[in-house]
C-alpha positions as a printed Julia matrix, in Angstrom:
274×3 Matrix{Float64}:
  93.67   54.3    97.1
  97.18   54.2    98.54
  98.73   57.43   99.95
 101.55   57.27   97.42
  99.04   57.16   94.55
  97.17   60.15   95.97
 100.43   62.05   96.22
 101.34   61.43   92.57
  97.86   62.38   91.38
  98.08   65.63   93.36
 101.55   66.32   91.97
 100.36   65.71   88.41
  97.44   68.12   88.85
  99.79   70.82   90.14
 102.04   70.38   87.13
  99.29   70.58   84.52
  97.27   73.36   86.14
  97.66   76.74   84.43
  99.25   79.58   86.41
  95.82   81.14   86.96
  94.69   78.18   89.05
  97.7    78.15   91.34
  97.59   80.03   94.59
  98.99   83.53   94.03
  97.59   86.98   94.55
  97.21   89.26   91.55
 100.01   91.85   91.67
  99.1    95.46   90.88
 101.97   97.93   90.55
 100.77  101.49   90.97
 101.86  105.01   91.77
 102.54  106.77   95.04
  99.84  109.31   94.12
  97.21  106.56   94.0
  98.54  105.03   97.2
  98.63  108.38   99.03
  95.02  109.1    98.1
  93.65  106.0    99.85
  91.65  105.02   96.76
  92.84  101.41   96.62
  91.95  100.82  100.26
  88.43  101.75   99.21
  88.3    99.78   95.95
  90.09   96.51   96.65
  87.6    95.12   99.19
  84.89   95.69   96.58
  86.97   93.82   94.02
  87.41   90.85   96.36
  83.7    90.77   97.19
  82.71   90.86   93.51
  85.47   88.82   91.85
  87.01   86.84   94.73
  90.44   88.09   93.63
  93.06   89.05   96.2
  95.36   91.83   95.05
  98.83   92.69   96.29
 100.09   96.2    95.52
 103.58   97.46   94.71
 103.92  101.23   95.07
 106.46  103.28   93.1
 106.59  106.28   90.79
 105.28  105.71   87.25
 108.76  105.32   85.75
 109.67  102.64   88.28
 106.29  100.92   87.86
 106.86  100.6    84.12
 110.27   99.03   84.8
 108.54   96.54   87.11
 106.25   95.71   84.2
 109.16   95.28   81.79
 110.7    92.77   84.21
 107.4    90.93   84.61
 107.29   91.55   88.36
 103.63   92.62   88.31
 100.54   91.47   86.43
  98.85   94.84   85.92
 100.02   98.46   86.1
  97.98  101.52   87.1
  99.97  104.63   86.15
  99.63  108.2    84.88
 101.92  109.2    82.04
 100.03  108.53   78.83
 102.95  108.83   76.39
 105.07  106.39   78.41
 102.13  103.99   78.73
 101.44  103.96   74.99
 105.14  103.41   74.28
 105.2   100.55   76.8
 102.4    98.74   74.95
 103.78   99.52   71.48
 107.11   97.95   72.47
 105.29   94.76   73.42
 105.75   94.97   77.18
 102.0    95.35   77.7
  99.07   93.61   75.98
  96.8    96.66   76.01
  96.06   99.9    77.86
  92.71  101.29   78.99
  91.96  104.65   80.55
  90.53  104.44   84.06
  90.04  107.88   85.58
  91.21  111.45   85.77
  92.27  113.83   88.5
  94.28  117.04   88.16
  97.58  118.59   89.16
  97.78  121.46   91.64
 100.38  124.13   92.41
 100.76  124.6    96.15
 103.0   126.87   98.16
 103.47  128.73  101.45
 100.59  130.9   102.63
 102.89  133.96  102.74
 103.44  133.36   99.02
 106.93  134.93   98.64
 106.73  134.64   94.83
 103.59  136.79   94.95
 101.49  134.47   92.78
  97.84  135.57   92.46
  95.37  132.78   93.29
  94.57  130.69   90.18
  97.08  132.63   88.08
  98.13  131.17   84.74
 100.55  128.31   85.54
 103.24  129.54   83.13
 103.18  132.99   84.73
 103.25  131.42   88.2
 106.36  129.38   87.43
 108.07  132.46   86.02
 107.22  134.27   89.27
 108.79  131.45   91.28
 111.9   131.48   89.07
 112.34  135.25   89.53
 111.85  135.11   93.29
 114.14  133.66   95.96
 111.64  130.89   96.7
 112.3   127.17   96.97
 110.65  124.64   94.67
 110.48  120.95   95.59
 110.37  118.42   92.74
 109.68  114.7    92.88
 112.72  114.17   90.63
 111.87  110.5    90.23
 110.54  110.1    86.65
 107.03  109.67   88.08
 103.9   110.84   86.28
 103.75  113.88   88.57
 107.42  114.68   87.94
 106.96  114.44   84.16
 103.86  116.65   84.35
 105.84  119.21   86.34
 108.66  119.2    83.78
 106.14  119.73   80.96
 104.9   122.84   82.76
 108.44  124.21   83.15
 109.02  123.63   79.42
 105.83  125.54   78.61
 107.2   128.37   80.72
 110.5   128.24   78.81
 112.45  127.49   81.97
 115.05  124.83   82.78
 114.49  124.74   86.54
 117.76  123.24   87.76
 119.67  125.84   85.71
 117.48  128.86   86.5
 116.62  128.15   90.13
 119.87  126.29   90.81
 120.05  125.47   94.55
 116.46  126.63   95.03
 115.27  123.65   92.96
 115.38  120.58   95.19
 114.65  117.04   94.01
 113.51  114.5    96.59
 113.76  111.39   94.4
 110.84  110.16   96.51
 107.09  109.64   96.45
 104.34  112.23   96.75
 103.99  112.0   100.52
 107.7   112.57  101.18
 107.78  115.44   98.68
 104.79  117.15  100.29
 106.36  116.72  103.72
 109.55  118.41  102.52
 107.6   121.26  100.93
 105.72  121.71  104.2
 108.91  121.68  106.28
 110.73  124.15  104.0
 107.75  126.4   103.11
 108.38  125.67   99.44
 106.32  125.49   96.26
 105.58  122.17   94.55
 103.29  120.45   92.06
 101.06  117.73   93.47
  98.03  115.68   92.43
  94.5   116.28   93.67
  94.01  112.9    95.36
  97.3   113.07   97.25
  96.7   116.67   98.3
  93.18  115.99   99.52
  94.49  113.18  101.75
  97.62  114.99  103.01
  97.31  116.12  106.62
 100.73  117.63  107.36
 100.14  120.81  105.36
 101.7   123.27  107.79
 101.58  126.65  106.03
 100.98  125.2   102.56
  97.93  126.35  100.6
  96.49  125.76   97.13
  97.53  128.5    94.71
  96.45  127.06   91.36
  93.8   124.38   91.69
  94.12  122.99   88.17
  97.47  123.29   86.4
  96.72  120.39   84.03
  94.67  117.22   83.7
  95.97  113.92   85.05
  94.83  110.74   83.31
  95.36  107.27   84.77
  95.69  104.23   82.52
  95.74  100.52   83.36
  97.91   98.01   81.48
  97.99   94.22   81.39
 101.63   93.1    81.35
 102.16   90.94   78.26
 101.8    87.22   79.17
 103.53   86.3    75.91
 106.75   87.78   77.36
 106.22   86.48   80.89
 104.35   83.18   81.14
 103.58   83.6    84.86
 101.37   86.67   84.33
  97.86   86.07   85.67
  96.11   87.06   82.47
  92.58   85.85   83.31
  92.4    87.55   86.7
  94.19   90.58   85.31
  91.56   90.97   82.6
  88.77   90.46   85.14
  90.11   93.27   87.31
  90.65   95.59   84.35
  87.13   94.93   83.09
  85.75   95.64   86.55
  87.61   98.91   87.17
  86.84  100.24   83.67
  83.27   98.9    83.73
  80.17  100.52   85.18
  80.55   99.14   88.71
  84.19  100.11   89.06
  83.67  103.54   87.51
  80.8   104.28   89.88
  82.96  103.16   92.81
  85.74  105.55   91.73
  83.26  108.42   91.45
  81.8   107.66   94.86
  85.16  107.85   96.66
  85.41  110.99   98.8
  88.1   112.65  100.88
  86.78  115.24  103.3
  83.59  115.46  101.24
  85.41  115.96   97.92
  85.68  113.56   94.98
  89.3   113.68   93.76
  88.82  111.22   90.87
  86.4   110.89   87.98
  85.83  107.64   86.1
  86.82  108.1    82.46
  83.99  106.11   80.89
  81.38  108.01   82.91
  82.89  111.31   81.78
  82.72  110.15   78.16
  79.13  108.97   78.59
  78.16  112.32   80.12
  79.73  114.21   77.21
  77.87  112.24   74.52
């Protein structure tokens, strides 16, 4: 066979092959909380070994991740703001959503505790204490899942933080790591997530004050291939089935940071509660 014939055969195959068969890594857009925890570094080698799928990650806050999905710049999204996730799918940007795992939010602050918050106090009372004191509070301020969870807690307390705390309420507009670093540097209070906090080493004088302010549920979404033809639907579904299936759920539960398990697989929790 002549070289020119081989070339045209190869070119024809490339044209007719579906996107799944062409050489591209699966793109997972996920949150800074997940990234800070180190969980994906633990899971992704297992995914490659089992499914032979290479995964590239994009790390942003949940709000920014959902915008990435709207633009079709990722195949799958792993985020943690349930209402926003459901709305995303209902508007047709995602094909479906499945719950993956849970962690929890934590109120941390300086060990001297200038707001005089008793350990594991009611969160609403604790935020009122902070508002009445002269203490600083650091917020993500980035429309992330953690930021939205924090704002829900302020609403429960009947407080508009930027109006009540004024200059004592500082928004980083950044990820969890940068926000924790600022809280550490300024001896301020903040809301964080259990995985990020367990992994964070630059604590300075920061300590846990309320170990469980609220639950934190992570969901995974396949970006709708009907809106964006380049989405790797087959590999996306394979990954989603793995991480929500028995093997993936057991892997999530087995992940430890300093001897602690910051995440719990959702399906295993449901099975245990039956």
